[in-house]
C-alpha positions, 0 to 999 in steps of 0.5 A, a space after each residue: 481404581 484397582 489395577 485389573 486389566 480393563 478394556 478401553 476404547 476412549 479416554 478423556 483427559 482433564 485438568 483445570 483449564 484445558 490449556 496446559 496439561 491435559 491437551 499435552 497428555 491428550 496429544 502424546 497419547 494420540 501420537 503414542 497410542 497410534 505408534 503402538 497400534 492402539 485404536 483408543 479415541 482421545 480427547 481432553 477438557 477442563 473442569 473450569 470453562 474460563 478458557 473454553 474456546 482458547 488454544 493451548 498455552 503458548 509456553 506448552 505449545 513450544 515445549 510440546 513442539 520441541 518434543 514433536 507434538 503439535 498442540 496448535 489445533 487444540 481448543 479448550 472445552 469445559 467438562 460436560 455431564 455427558 462425557 461420562 457416557 461417551 468415554 470409557 475412562 476419565 483421567 484427571 491430572 490432579 486430585 483436586 480436578 478429580 474431586 471436581 469431576 466427582 461432583 460433576 457427576 454427583 456419585 455416578 460414573 466413579 468406576 471411570 474416573 482416576 488419576 492419570 498417573 495412578 491409572 498409568 501405574 507410574 512412580 510418584 508424583 500422584 498428581 500432575 503438577 500444573 506448570 501455568 504459574 511456574 518457570 519455562 522449565 516446568 513445561 518441558 518437565 510436563 512433557 517428560 512426565 506426560 510421555 512417561 504416563 502415557 507409556 505407562 498407560 499403554 503397558 496397562 492397556 496392553 495388560 488388559 
């Protein structure tokens, strides 16, 4: 996706299982958008459905809470074909999820699909690392990366 300004009223953040990265980014975006006075609807989901209905990973909940974000109300859900009609922008946490999203949408809506960190204009990494199989420090690093990415996203949205 190019760097042209766009008007965005809703964003869906997507990771693999919707229990770590995407719910974190959703909550960071929700809070930071409100603080910035941006009335943008946000949500999250996963390309896989095996965690549907589950809460966010307890390790991510703890790391997020330490930074002031409450993930307790979150319940995982799987990406649906109609999500592309509902959301203006669908931002994947990594290249694998972006590839899976393109398959789900079967050649449609590709102008709405992008990598979160690419669209936010942050420096590397392009892919938001999945902390699920990592040490606890990876969850704290995820919070910092989510905050940096959302701030970049706010700057990009304001430029639009």
